[in-house]
ZAMARGU-4260 file (C-alpha; in steps of 0.2 Angstrom, whole numbers, plus 5000, padded with zeros to 4 digits):
<rodrens>
0) 5307/5510/5305 | 5325/5504/5306 | 5320/5486/5308 | 5309/5488/5292 | 5323/5495/5282
5) 5335/5481/5288 | 5322/5467/5284 | 5319/5475/5267 | 5337/5474/5263 | 5338/5456/5269
10) 5324/5450/5259 | 5329/5460/5243 | 5347/5454/5244 | 5352/5472/5242 | 5346/5474/5224
15) 5350/5491/5218 | 5345/5496/5200 | 5357/5506/5189 | 5348/5522/5191 | 5349/5523/5210
20) 5358/5537/5217 | 5353/5533/5235 | 5365/5529/5250 | 5362/5510/5246 | 5372/5511/5231
25) 5387/5502/5238 | 5403/5498/5229 | 5406/5479/5229 | 5423/5480/5221 | 5427/5465/5210
30) 5413/5455/5218 | 5424/5442/5224 | 5419/5434/5241 | 5435/5439/5249 | 5433/5457/5244
35) 5415/5457/5250 | 5420/5450/5267 | 5434/5463/5269 | 5422/5477/5266 | 5410/5469/5278
40) 5423/5468/5292 | 5427/5487/5289 | 5409/5491/5290 | 5406/5482/5306 | 5421/5491/5314
45) 5412/5507/5309 | 5395/5501/5316 | 5388/5504/5298 | 5375/5490/5300 | 5367/5494/5283
50) 5384/5492/5274 | 5387/5476/5283 | 5370/5469/5277 | 5374/5475/5259 | 5391/5466/5258
55) 5386/5450/5267 | 5370/5448/5258 | 5379/5450/5242 | 5392/5437/5247 | 5378/5425/5252
60) 5368/5428/5236 | 5383/5425/5224 | 5392/5411/5233 | 5379/5403/5245 | 5375/5388/5233
65) 5394/5385/5230 | 5397/5385/5248 | 5383/5373/5252 | 5391/5361/5239 | 5408/5362/5248
70) 5399/5360/5265 | 5390/5344/5258 | 5407/5337/5252 | 5415/5337/5270 | 5413/5327/5285
75) 5423/5338/5296 | 5434/5353/5296 | 5448/5353/5283 | 5465/5351/5291 | 5483/5351/5285
80) 5492/5364/5274 | 5483/5381/5273 | 5481/5379/5254 | 5469/5364/5258 | 5458/5375/5269
85) 5459/5390/5257 | 5452/5378/5243 | 5435/5379/5252 | 5435/5398/5249 | 5416/5399/5245
90) 5411/5390/5261 | 5424/5399/5272 | 5418/5417/5265 | 5400/5413/5266 | 5401/5407/5284
95) 5412/5422/5289 | 5399/5433/5281 | 5385/5426/5291 | 5395/5428/5307 | 5399/5446/5303
100) 5380/5448/5299 | 5376/5441/5316 | 5388/5452/5325 | 5381/5467/5316 | 5363/5463/5322
105) 5369/5459/5340 | 5378/5476/5341 | 5362/5484/5335 | 5353/5475/5349 | 5342/5465/5336
110) 5344/5449/5345 | 5331/5439/5335 | 5340/5443/5319 | 5357/5440/5326 | 5351/5422/5332
115) 5344/5419/5315 | 5361/5423/5306 | 5371/5413/5319 | 5359/5398/5317 | 5360/5398/5298
120) 5379/5398/5299 | 5379/5383/5311 | 5365/5374/5302 | 5371/5376/5284 | 5390/5381/5284
125) 5397/5373/5299 | 5414/5368/5292 | 5418/5386/5286 | 5435/5393/5293 | 5441/5411/5293
130) 5459/5416/5291 | 5466/5428/5303 | 5480/5438/5295 | 5491/5435/5310 | 5493/5417/5304
135) 5479/5405/5309 | 5461/5399/5305 | 5447/5401/5317 | 5430/5393/5316 | 5415/5405/5313
140) 5402/5391/5318 | 5410/5388/5335 | 5411/5407/5338 | 5393/5408/5333 | 5388/5394/5345
145) 5395/5404/5359 | 5386/5420/5354 | 5370/5411/5353 | 5373/5403/5370 | 5377/5421/5377
150) 5361/5428/5369 | 5350/5414/5376 | 5357/5417/5394 | 5357/5436/5392 | 5376/5434/5397
155) 5386/5451/5396 | 5402/5441/5392 | 5407/5444/5374 | 5421/5433/5368 | 5424/5443/5352
160) 5429/5431/5338 | 5435/5418/5351 | 5453/5419/5345 | 5467/5418/5358 | 5472/5435/5354
165) 5455/5443/5357 | 5453/5433/5373 | 5470/5439/5379 | 5466/5457/5375 | 5449/5456/5384
170) 5458/5448/5399 | 5470/5463/5400 | 5455/5475/5399 | 5446/5465/5413 | 5461/5465/5424
175) 5463/5484/5422 | 5444/5486/5427 | 5447/5475/5442 | 5433/5463/5435 | 5438/5446/5442
180) 5423/5437/5435 | 5427/5443/5418 | 5445/5439/5419 | 5440/5421/5424 | 5428/5420/5410
185) 5441/5426/5397 | 5456/5416/5404 | 5446/5400/5406 | 5439/5401/5388 | 5457/5404/5382
190) 5464/5389/5391 | 5450/5378/5387 | 5450/5382/5369 | 5469/5383/5366 | 5477/5374/5380
195) 5480/5358/5371 | 5488/5367/5356 | 5499/5378/5368 | 5505/5362/5376 | 5510/5355/5360
200) 5520/5370/5356 | 5528/5370/5373 | 5533/5352/5371 | 5541/5355/5354 | 5553/5368/5362
205) 5569/5366/5373 | 5570/5384/5377 | 5563/5401/5373 | 5561/5405/5354 | 5572/5420/5350
210) 5577/5420/5331 | 5565/5433/5326 | 5549/5441/5331 | 5540/5432/5317 | 5547/5415/5325
215) 5541/5420/5342 | 5524/5425/5336 | 5522/5408/5327 | 5520/5401/5345 | 5504/5411/5347
220) 5494/5398/5357 | 5508/5395/5369 | 5511/5414/5371 | 5492/5418/5374 | 5488/5404/5385
225) 5503/5408/5396 | 5499/5426/5396 | 5481/5423/5401 | 5487/5413/5416 | 5498/5426/5422
230) 5483/5439/5420 | 5473/5427/5430 | 5486/5426/5444 | 5487/5445/5445 | 5468/5446/5446
235) 5467/5434/5460 | 5482/5443/5469 | 5473/5459/5467 | 5458/5452/5475 | 5468/5445/5490
240) 5464/5427/5484 | 5482/5421/5487 | 5480/5403/5485 | 5471/5404/5469 | 5484/5416/5463
245) 5498/5404/5467 | 5488/5390/5458 | 5487/5401/5442 | 5505/5406/5443 | 5511/5388/5446
250) 5501/5381/5431 | 5509/5394/5420 | 5526/5389/5426 | 5523/5370/5425 | 5514/5369/5408
255) 5518/5384/5398 | 5535/5390/5404 | 5542/5395/5386 | 5527/5407/5383 | 5532/5425/5378
260) 5521/5441/5379 | 5523/5455/5367 | 5523/5473/5374 | 5517/5485/5362 | 5532/5496/5366
265) 5542/5484/5356 | 5548/5469/5365 | 5544/5452/5372 | 5543/5448/5391 | 5542/5431/5399
270) 5526/5427/5409 | 5533/5412/5418 | 5548/5422/5425 | 5536/5436/5430 | 5525/5423/5438
275) 5540/5415/5448 | 5544/5433/5454 | 5526/5435/5460 | 5527/5418/5469 | 5543/5422/5478
280) 5535/5439/5484 | 5520/5430/5490 | 5530/5417/5500 | 5541/5430/5507 | 5527/5440/5515
</rodrens>
């Protein structure tokens, strides 16, 4: 019955007449694409799948054609100043809506519907980008491709939105659970995806950034890649894989020495210095 309701919502585009007093009478706010996406993200966080479909379908209904025109005008991802990327607002928000929709279906274990949403995003809106409020863009189509691959292989590894922050958080959680395979998956994904950017940030520095928290956070790729390698070293050390631990620590020290990690208690610490201490302890035993 639930699938029938979802399908009806999807086909109908969440059309609700003015006399309806049912639970489907969602508040679309000012109907802007950014508003609809914000509401969709909030609904996803609450596992309110029906609301997710209401907001994402409305976004696609209102802005899908404009998004397709923007997609057709491009030959790759827009780069440069943030304002240039934001100019592709319809494409960005429709792509993000489809990603959110795919996530809602995936979380509801509706795999076929999730695959369809992810594939539509990849096929029709591949150059959309989503702004993370912490200060960078990520690519919904690339995240959707990973979700599709995981669904096809029945993999239990979930990379979240694929951001360095999400991967670092998942790496810490896997370390706490003594799940070495998961640590390897999350850390390797972070390094593979953001290692080049982290290297660029490292090479632009001659010392640790210190001027302000905002300044330090601006080196997000460097900080997260460095932190992930420290986590990987810790996971190997906990598993008594000493040589692998040493390699992870040394890679951090050699390539990403100016990384800093935010402690939620209110300060930054330096993964490379912690890694050197761990190496010294290993060598002294």
